[in-house]
C-alpha positions in Angstrom: 0.0 -0.1 -0.3 1.1 3.7 -0.6 2.6 5.9 1.7 -0.8 7.7 1.8 -3.1 4.8 3.3 -4.8 4.9 0.3 -4.8 1.7 -2.9 -7.3 2.6 -5.4 -9.7 -0.7 -6.7 -11.0 -1.7 -10.2 -10.6 0.4 -12.6 -9.1 3.9 -10.9 -5.8 4.9 -10.3 -4.6 7.5 -7.3 -3.0 11.0 -8.6 -1.0 13.7 -7.0 -1.7 16.7 -8.8 1.0 19.6 -8.9 0.9 21.6 -6.1 0.4 25.5 -6.0 1.8 28.2 -4.2 -0.3 29.6 -1.4 1.1 33.3 -1.9 0.9 34.9 -5.3 4.9 36.2 -6.7 3.1 40.1 -5.2 3.0 38.4 -2.2 -1.0 38.3 -2.1 -2.5 35.4 0.1 -4.9 33.1 -2.4 -8.1 32.0 -0.5 -8.1 28.0 0.2 -10.7 27.8 -2.0 -10.0 29.0 -4.7 -6.7 26.7 -4.5 -9.0 23.7 -4.3 -10.3 24.6 -7.6 -7.3 25.5 -9.3 -6.0 22.1 -8.4 -9.3 20.4 -9.7 -8.4 21.7 -13.0 -5.4 21.2 -12.8 -4.2 18.6 -15.5 -0.4 17.4 -15.2 -0.1 15.0 -12.2 2.4 11.8 -11.0 0.5 8.7 -11.2 1.3 7.0 -7.6 -0.5 4.4 -7.4 -2.7 2.2 -9.6 -6.0 0.0 -9.1 -5.6 -3.7 -10.0 -7.7 -3.3 -12.9 -6.6 -0.2 -14.4 -5.4 0.0 -17.6 -6.5 -3.9 -18.2 -7.8 -2.1 -21.9 -4.0 -1.8 -23.1 -3.4 -5.2 -24.7 0.8 -4.3 -25.1 1.8 -4.7 -21.1 5.2 -2.6 -21.8 2.8 0.7 -23.0 0.6 0.6 -19.8 1.1 3.8 -17.8 2.8 2.1 -13.6 3.3 4.7 -10.4 5.9 6.9 -10.9 5.2 8.4 -14.5 4.2 12.0 -15.0 0.7 11.7 -16.7 -2.2 14.5 -18.0 -5.5 14.1 -17.1 -8.7 15.1 -17.5 -9.7 18.1 -16.5 -11.9 18.3 -12.9 -11.6 14.4 -13.1 -12.4 12.2 -9.8 -12.4 14.1 -6.7 -9.7 15.3 -3.6 -8.3 13.1 -1.2 -5.8 13.8 1.6 -3.8 10.9 2.5 -2.7 9.9 5.8 0.6 11.5 4.9 -0.8 14.8 4.3 -0.3 15.3 1.2 -3.7 16.0 -1.4 -4.0 13.2 -3.8 -7.1 13.0 -6.7 -8.4 9.7 -7.7 -10.1 9.1 -11.1 -11.2 6.2 -13.7 -7.9 5.0 -16.3 -9.9 6.3 -18.7 -9.4 9.8 -17.3 -5.6 9.5 -17.8 -5.5 11.0 -21.1 -1.4 11.3 -22.2 2.0 9.6 -20.3 4.4 12.8 -20.5 8.0 12.1 -21.1 10.5 14.8 -20.3 9.4 18.3 -18.9 6.2 19.9 -20.3 3.9 22.5 -19.3 0.6 21.8 -19.6 -2.3 24.7 -19.6 -5.5 25.0 -20.7 
C-alpha cells in the first residue's frame, strides 16, 4: 500500500496533482477555495498508485502507465482526498488518464 494509506481499486488510479502556491509572487494570499478549484482544474499529475484492473484495455503491458509516471488527466475528473501523509491526491478512472508525459511539459488550457 502507498504511504498515503490509500489504495485505488478496480479501474481507478491515484494521482498527485502539481501543487499550487499559497501566495502570488507579489505576496497576495490565495484563498483556500480558489486553490482547491485550481487544483481540480489542473491537468498535470504524478501517477502514484494503480488499481488492480486499471489500464487492462491496453493490450501491450509494456505500454500501460505505471506508478511514478507524469501524466495529463481529464480536467475536473475524480475527487480530492487527503492521505495519511498529509498530501492531497485525486482518485480518478483510468480512462481519465489522457497521456503519459516524457520530459518537462507546461500543460495549460
